[in-house]
N, CA and C atoms as a LAMMPS dump frame, in Angstrom:
ITEM: TIMESTEP
0
ITEM: NUMBER OF ATOMS
306
ITEM: BOX BOUNDS ff ff ff
-5.0000000000000000e+02 5.0000000000000000e+02
-5.0000000000000000e+02 5.0000000000000000e+02
-5.0000000000000000e+02 5.0000000000000000e+02
ITEM: ATOMS id mol type element x y z
1 1 1 N 13.804 -354.918 25.903
2 1 2 C 12.774 -355.902 25.807
3 1 3 C 13.255 -357.157 26.545
4 2 1 N 12.543 -357.551 27.539
5 2 2 C 12.941 -358.741 28.278
6 2 3 C 12.121 -359.936 27.82
7 3 1 N 12.767 -361.055 27.786
8 3 2 C 12.087 -362.268 27.363
9 3 3 C 11.628 -363.035 28.596
10 4 1 N 10.395 -363.441 28.558
11 4 2 C 9.831 -364.21 29.665
12 4 3 C 9.427 -365.577 29.152
13 5 1 N 9.698 -366.545 29.93
14 5 2 C 9.202 -367.871 29.573
15 5 3 C 7.812 -368.036 30.182
16 6 1 N 7.009 -368.922 29.647
17 6 2 C 5.669 -369.124 30.199
18 6 3 C 5.701 -369.6 31.646
19 7 1 N 6.823 -370.191 32.069
20 7 2 C 6.917 -370.674 33.445
21 7 3 C 7.124 -369.534 34.433
22 8 1 N 7.613 -368.389 33.953
23 8 2 C 7.86 -367.26 34.838
24 8 3 C 6.563 -366.608 35.309
25 9 1 N 5.573 -366.634 34.476
26 9 2 C 4.317 -365.986 34.807
27 9 3 C 3.372 -367.009 35.416
28 10 1 N 2.945 -366.71 36.6
29 10 2 C 1.984 -367.595 37.259
30 10 3 C 0.696 -366.824 37.488
31 11 1 N -0.381 -367.486 37.222
32 11 2 C -1.677 -366.887 37.47
33 11 3 C -2.258 -367.518 38.718
34 12 1 N -3.044 -366.772 39.483
35 12 2 C -3.572 -367.326 40.724
36 12 3 C -4.509 -368.514 40.5
37 13 1 N -5.148 -368.607 39.362
38 13 2 C -6.096 -369.692 39.101
39 13 3 C -5.565 -370.692 38.086
40 14 1 N -4.255 -370.822 37.982
41 14 2 C -3.676 -371.647 36.933
42 14 3 C -3.443 -373.091 37.353
43 15 1 N -3.927 -373.517 38.487
44 15 2 C -3.705 -374.886 38.939
45 15 3 C -4.77 -375.833 38.437
46 16 1 N -4.542 -377.126 38.621
47 16 2 C -5.529 -378.105 38.175
48 16 3 C -6.817 -378.042 38.984
49 17 1 N -6.753 -377.456 40.166
50 17 2 C -7.953 -377.351 40.991
51 17 3 C -8.808 -376.136 40.641
52 18 1 N -8.344 -375.308 39.714
53 18 2 C -9.103 -374.123 39.314
54 18 3 C -10.345 -374.54 38.537
55 19 1 N -11.455 -373.876 38.832
56 19 2 C -12.706 -374.184 38.144
57 19 3 C -12.852 -373.315 36.903
58 20 1 N -13.467 -373.878 35.922
59 20 2 C -13.766 -373.119 34.721
60 20 3 C -14.943 -372.2 34.99
61 21 1 N -15.004 -371.057 34.322
62 21 2 C -16.155 -370.183 34.521
63 21 3 C -17.418 -370.858 34.001
64 22 1 N -18.497 -370.747 34.753
65 22 2 C -19.761 -371.328 34.33
66 22 3 C -19.955 -372.766 34.762
67 23 1 N -19.019 -373.32 35.513
68 23 2 C -19.136 -374.707 35.953
69 23 3 C -20.344 -374.888 36.861
70 24 1 N -20.613 -373.914 37.698
71 24 2 C -21.779 -374.003 38.586
72 24 3 C -23.072 -374.062 37.789
73 25 1 N -23.16 -373.249 36.748
74 25 2 C -24.348 -373.263 35.902
75 25 3 C -24.516 -374.609 35.213
76 26 1 N -23.4 -375.196 34.801
77 26 2 C -23.462 -376.502 34.139
78 26 3 C -23.928 -377.594 35.091
79 27 1 N -23.525 -377.5 36.343
80 27 2 C -23.969 -378.494 37.335
81 27 3 C -25.481 -378.415 37.535
82 28 1 N -25.983 -377.224 37.702
83 28 2 C -27.422 -377.059 37.897
84 28 3 C -28.177 -377.462 36.626
85 29 1 N -27.641 -377.129 35.468
86 29 2 C -28.277 -377.505 34.201
87 29 3 C -28.31 -379.022 34.038
88 30 1 N -27.244 -379.697 34.44
89 30 2 C -27.207 -381.161 34.329
90 30 3 C -28.25 -381.802 35.239
91 31 1 N -28.387 -381.282 36.444
92 31 2 C -29.404 -381.811 37.364
93 31 3 C -30.802 -381.547 36.813
94 32 1 N -31.027 -380.35 36.279
95 32 2 C -32.34 -380.015 35.717
96 32 3 C -32.665 -380.899 34.517
97 33 1 N -31.682 -381.147 33.668
98 33 2 C -31.915 -381.998 32.5
99 33 3 C -32.211 -383.43 32.925
100 34 1 N -31.441 -383.951 33.87
101 34 2 C -31.665 -385.318 34.343
102 34 3 C -33.028 -385.458 35.009
103 35 1 N -33.414 -384.456 35.79
104 35 2 C -34.723 -384.496 36.446
105 35 3 C -35.858 -384.408 35.435
106 36 1 N -35.693 -383.602 34.415
107 36 2 C -36.729 -383.462 33.392
108 36 3 C -36.915 -384.766 32.628
109 37 1 N -35.825 -385.368 32.222
110 37 2 C -35.913 -386.637 31.501
111 37 3 C -36.448 -387.739 32.417
112 38 1 N -35.94 -387.793 33.63
113 38 2 C -36.406 -388.797 34.582
114 38 3 C -37.882 -388.66 34.895
115 39 1 N -38.343 -387.431 35.081
116 39 2 C -39.758 -387.192 35.354
117 39 3 C -40.618 -387.661 34.193
118 40 1 N -40.216 -387.333 32.993
119 40 2 C -40.976 -387.744 31.81
120 40 3 C -41.04 -389.264 31.698
121 41 1 N -39.913 -389.92 31.89
122 41 2 C -39.885 -391.376 31.786
123 41 3 C -40.699 -392.043 32.892
124 42 1 N -40.589 -391.535 34.113
125 42 2 C -41.354 -392.117 35.219
126 42 3 C -42.855 -391.916 35.044
127 43 1 N -43.242 -390.733 34.6
128 43 2 C -44.671 -390.49 34.407
129 43 3 C -45.235 -391.321 33.263
130 44 1 N -44.512 -391.376 32.173
131 44 2 C -45.045 -392.038 30.995
132 44 3 C -44.944 -393.558 31.081
133 45 1 N -43.788 -394.063 31.487
134 45 2 C -43.594 -395.511 31.475
135 45 3 C -43.77 -396.151 32.854
136 46 1 N -43.395 -395.434 33.892
137 46 2 C -43.529 -395.986 35.237
138 46 3 C -44.954 -395.964 35.753
139 47 1 N -45.624 -394.832 35.55
140 47 2 C -46.988 -394.685 36.051
141 47 3 C -48.044 -394.781 34.963
142 48 1 N -47.626 -394.766 33.724
143 48 2 C -48.576 -394.857 32.613
144 48 3 C -49.463 -393.631 32.473
145 49 1 N -48.942 -392.476 32.872
146 49 2 C -49.704 -391.227 32.794
147 49 3 C -49.268 -390.408 31.592
148 50 1 N -50.221 -389.846 30.892
149 50 2 C -49.923 -388.918 29.79
150 50 3 C -50.097 -387.505 30.338
151 51 1 N -48.975 -386.845 30.603
152 51 2 C -48.972 -385.516 31.223
153 51 3 C -48.532 -384.51 30.166
154 52 1 N -49.201 -383.353 30.086
155 52 2 C -48.807 -382.335 29.106
156 52 3 C -47.348 -381.897 29.274
157 53 1 N -46.76 -381.47 28.173
158 53 2 C -45.348 -381.103 28.131
159 53 3 C -44.993 -380.004 29.133
160 54 1 N -45.858 -379.047 29.302
161 54 2 C -45.564 -377.929 30.211
162 54 3 C -45.293 -378.432 31.619
163 55 1 N -46.058 -379.385 32.081
164 55 2 C -45.876 -379.931 33.423
165 55 3 C -44.597 -380.753 33.516
166 56 1 N -44.239 -381.441 32.442
167 56 2 C -43.03 -382.252 32.452
168 56 3 C -41.77 -381.394 32.394
169 57 1 N -41.902 -380.136 31.992
170 57 2 C -40.756 -379.227 31.933
171 57 3 C -40.553 -378.424 33.218
172 58 1 N -41.356 -378.675 34.23
173 58 2 C -41.241 -377.931 35.491
174 58 3 C -39.854 -377.995 36.139
175 59 1 N -39.134 -379.116 36.079
176 59 2 C -37.799 -379.116 36.699
177 59 3 C -36.819 -378.125 36.079
178 60 1 N -37.1 -377.634 34.894
179 60 2 C -36.222 -376.621 34.298
180 60 3 C -36.434 -375.246 34.927
181 61 1 N -37.545 -375.054 35.613
182 61 2 C -37.868 -373.763 36.223
183 61 3 C -36.808 -373.25 37.18
184 62 1 N -36.398 -374.041 38.187
185 62 2 C -35.361 -373.539 39.107
186 62 3 C -34.047 -373.195 38.414
187 63 1 N -33.712 -373.917 37.36
188 63 2 C -32.483 -373.591 36.628
189 63 3 C -32.577 -372.202 36.009
190 64 1 N -33.698 -371.908 35.359
191 64 2 C -33.844 -370.592 34.739
192 64 3 C -33.947 -369.491 35.794
193 65 1 N -34.579 -369.781 36.912
194 65 2 C -34.616 -368.796 37.996
195 65 3 C -33.208 -368.533 38.506
196 66 1 N -32.387 -369.587 38.613
197 66 2 C -31.004 -369.386 39.067
198 66 3 C -30.218 -368.527 38.093
199 67 1 N -30.488 -368.68 36.802
200 67 2 C -29.797 -367.849 35.816
201 67 3 C -30.21 -366.384 35.906
202 68 1 N -31.505 -366.149 36.101
203 68 2 C -32.007 -364.776 36.107
204 68 3 C -31.761 -364.048 37.42
205 69 1 N -31.408 -364.775 38.471
206 69 2 C -31.159 -364.131 39.759
207 69 3 C -29.678 -364.02 40.082
208 70 1 N -28.815 -364.19 39.098
209 70 2 C -27.369 -364.117 39.334
210 70 3 C -26.937 -362.769 39.895
211 71 1 N -27.597 -361.724 39.514
212 71 2 C -27.179 -360.385 39.943
213 71 3 C -27.835 -359.934 41.242
214 72 1 N -28.725 -360.75 41.782
215 72 2 C -29.351 -360.416 43.056
216 72 3 C -28.487 -360.912 44.208
217 73 1 N -28.417 -360.142 45.275
218 73 2 C -27.608 -360.569 46.425
219 73 3 C -28.369 -361.593 47.282
220 74 1 N -28.257 -362.872 46.936
221 74 2 C -28.957 -363.921 47.675
222 74 3 C -28.111 -364.511 48.794
223 75 1 N -26.862 -364.1 48.882
224 75 2 C -25.991 -364.551 49.953
225 75 3 C -25.651 -366.023 49.848
226 76 1 N -25.736 -366.718 50.975
227 76 2 C -25.372 -368.12 51.036
228 76 3 C -26.374 -369.048 50.385
229 77 1 N -27.535 -368.535 50.029
230 77 2 C -28.535 -369.386 49.389
231 77 3 C -28.231 -369.651 47.924
232 78 1 N -27.422 -368.82 47.327
233 78 2 C -27.132 -368.916 45.895
234 78 3 C -25.953 -369.857 45.647
235 79 1 N -26.198 -371.15 45.839
236 79 2 C -25.171 -372.158 45.596
237 79 3 C -25.721 -373.2 44.627
238 80 1 N -24.861 -373.854 43.875
239 80 2 C -25.336 -374.908 42.966
240 80 3 C -26.043 -376.032 43.712
241 81 1 N -25.581 -376.312 44.917
242 81 2 C -26.213 -377.368 45.716
243 81 3 C -27.658 -377.017 46.045
244 82 1 N -27.904 -375.794 46.465
245 82 2 C -29.267 -375.377 46.807
246 82 3 C -30.178 -375.362 45.588
247 83 1 N -29.669 -374.88 44.452
248 83 2 C -30.485 -374.86 43.24
249 83 3 C -30.77 -376.283 42.769
250 84 1 N -29.801 -377.16 42.924
251 84 2 C -30.015 -378.561 42.537
252 84 3 C -31.042 -379.227 43.447
253 85 1 N -30.958 -378.956 44.745
254 85 2 C -31.942 -379.51 45.676
255 85 3 C -33.345 -378.981 45.39
256 86 1 N -33.438 -377.71 45.034
257 86 2 C -34.736 -377.151 44.671
258 86 3 C -35.281 -377.818 43.409
259 87 1 N -34.413 -378.095 42.455
260 87 2 C -34.828 -378.777 41.231
261 87 3 C -35.346 -380.177 41.536
262 88 1 N -34.645 -380.904 42.383
263 88 2 C -35.084 -382.247 42.766
264 88 3 C -36.41 -382.179 43.523
265 89 1 N -36.568 -381.179 44.394
266 89 2 C -37.818 -381.026 45.14
267 89 3 C -38.997 -380.733 44.212
268 90 1 N -38.786 -379.882 43.221
269 90 2 C -39.842 -379.584 42.252
270 90 3 C -40.198 -380.839 41.457
271 91 1 N -39.186 -381.612 41.099
272 91 2 C -39.422 -382.855 40.354
273 91 3 C -40.235 -383.841 41.187
274 92 1 N -39.847 -384.023 42.438
275 92 2 C -40.573 -384.954 43.303
276 92 3 C -41.998 -384.486 43.581
277 93 1 N -42.177 -383.178 43.754
278 93 2 C -43.526 -382.648 43.981
279 93 3 C -44.407 -382.86 42.756
280 94 1 N -43.846 -382.657 41.57
281 94 2 C -44.6 -382.884 40.331
282 94 3 C -44.946 -384.354 40.17
283 95 1 N -43.985 -385.22 40.445
284 95 2 C -44.221 -386.657 40.354
285 95 3 C -45.272 -387.096 41.367
286 96 1 N -45.194 -386.592 42.561
287 96 2 C -46.182 -386.921 43.593
288 96 3 C -47.56 -386.424 43.208
289 97 1 N -47.647 -385.218 42.691
290 97 2 C -48.956 -384.673 42.301
291 97 3 C -49.6 -385.504 41.208
292 98 1 N -48.851 -385.785 40.155
293 98 2 C -49.442 -386.521 39.04
294 98 3 C -49.53 -388.009 39.299
295 99 1 N -48.748 -388.516 40.236
296 99 2 C -48.8 -389.923 40.566
297 99 3 C -49.872 -390.272 41.562
298 100 1 N -50.199 -389.35 42.451
299 100 2 C -51.154 -389.648 43.523
300 100 3 C -52.434 -388.828 43.402
301 101 1 N -52.314 -387.549 43.255
302 101 2 C -53.477 -386.65 43.304
303 101 3 C -54.245 -386.631 41.999
304 102 1 N -53.558 -386.384 40.907
305 102 2 C -54.26 -386.209 39.626
306 102 3 C -54.62 -387.525 38.985
């Protein structure tokens, strides 16, 4: 039986630069949450519009789509940056629709 110290065993992802599993999902979730809250506040207090809850939850859509498409081969499009940009685009489109059109 050989004794090993914890310093003898090195793991390839054991450095401070290693990412935790699920960090990408958390980034997209944080952007979706911020966009949802921001959209609600801007519509209600900034524009004085009373918009139904379903419409105010639209920025959460891209986040859930990103979760459900994890197993699909999307290639280079499946990045947290792209999902976050899509979330911001959906938020701005919703704000523009209810701020100008509706």
